[in-house]
N, C-alpha and C positions, 0 to 999 in steps of 0.2 A: 640200890646203889647208894654210896656214901655222898657222892658229889651231886648236888642238884643242878638243874638246868639254870636256875637263877644264879648260882655260884659261878657256873661257866660263863654266863653272860656278864656278870660283874667283873670277872678277871679279864674278859675280852675288852670291856669298856675301859678298864684301867690301862690296858695295852693299846687303846685306840684301834681295835680291830673290829671289822664288821663281819660276823660269821653268818653263814647260811644255816638253815635248820639242820641240814645233814652235818655241817661241821660242828655245831653244837653237840649233836648226838655222838659224834665221833670223839670229840674231845672229853665229853662226859665219861664215855666208856674208857678212854685212854687214861684219864686222871684217876678213875676209880681203880683201874688195874694197878696203877703206880701205888696207890694207898694199900691195896691188897698185898703187894710185894713188900712194902715197908712193914706191914703187920707180920708177915712171915719172918722177916729179919729180926723183929722184936721178940719172937719166940725162941731165937737161938740162945743157948746158954753160954754166955761169955764169962762166966765166973772163972777167975784164975788166969785169964788171957791178958797178957801185958799189952798196954796200948802201944801202937807203933809210933816211933819218933822219926823214923826214916823209911821212906817207901822204896828207895833204891836198893838194888841187890847189894849184898856184902862184897865190897871191893875197896881198893884204895880210895881214899877220900876224893881225889881228883880224877878218878877213872871215867866218869861221865860228864865232866865239866871241861869247858874249854878254858884256855889260859885267859886270865883277867888282864888284858893288855889295853891301856888307853888308846883310843883312836879319836881323830878329830870328828866333830859332829857333822851331820849331813848338811845342815844349813837350810835356811828358808828357800832360797832360790832353787837349789837342787830338789828339795822336797816338793816344791810347787811346779816343777818343770812339766810334769805330765798331768797336771789338774785340768779338767775340762773348763772350770771357771775359777781361775785363781783370783784371790782378793789381795790387797796389800798385806802380806805376811800371814795370810790364812786361807783355808779352803772354803769356797762358797759352795753351799749345798741348797737343794730346793727345800722349801718349807714343808714339813711333814705333819705338824700339829696345827689343826685348824679347828679350834673350839671357840 
């Protein structure tokens, strides 16, 4: 495997995740599979292939876009109307980083 257990644990620590032994093994295999796939992609001959500048299908320039019409902003009061714990002009959320 290309990804070591220590690397998986390091990334999990950066993301503040506590992984079980089974999760470490699963992510190690999953990440290794991703790297294998990337290696296969690197083997593809792309010589002479023009880079894509637009990923949308060929159509009228506005075919997939909505009209750019100015609308009034939502506003703080409406945005916070359904918040479980609104603050004065912001959303209150529980603390998630405890280091």
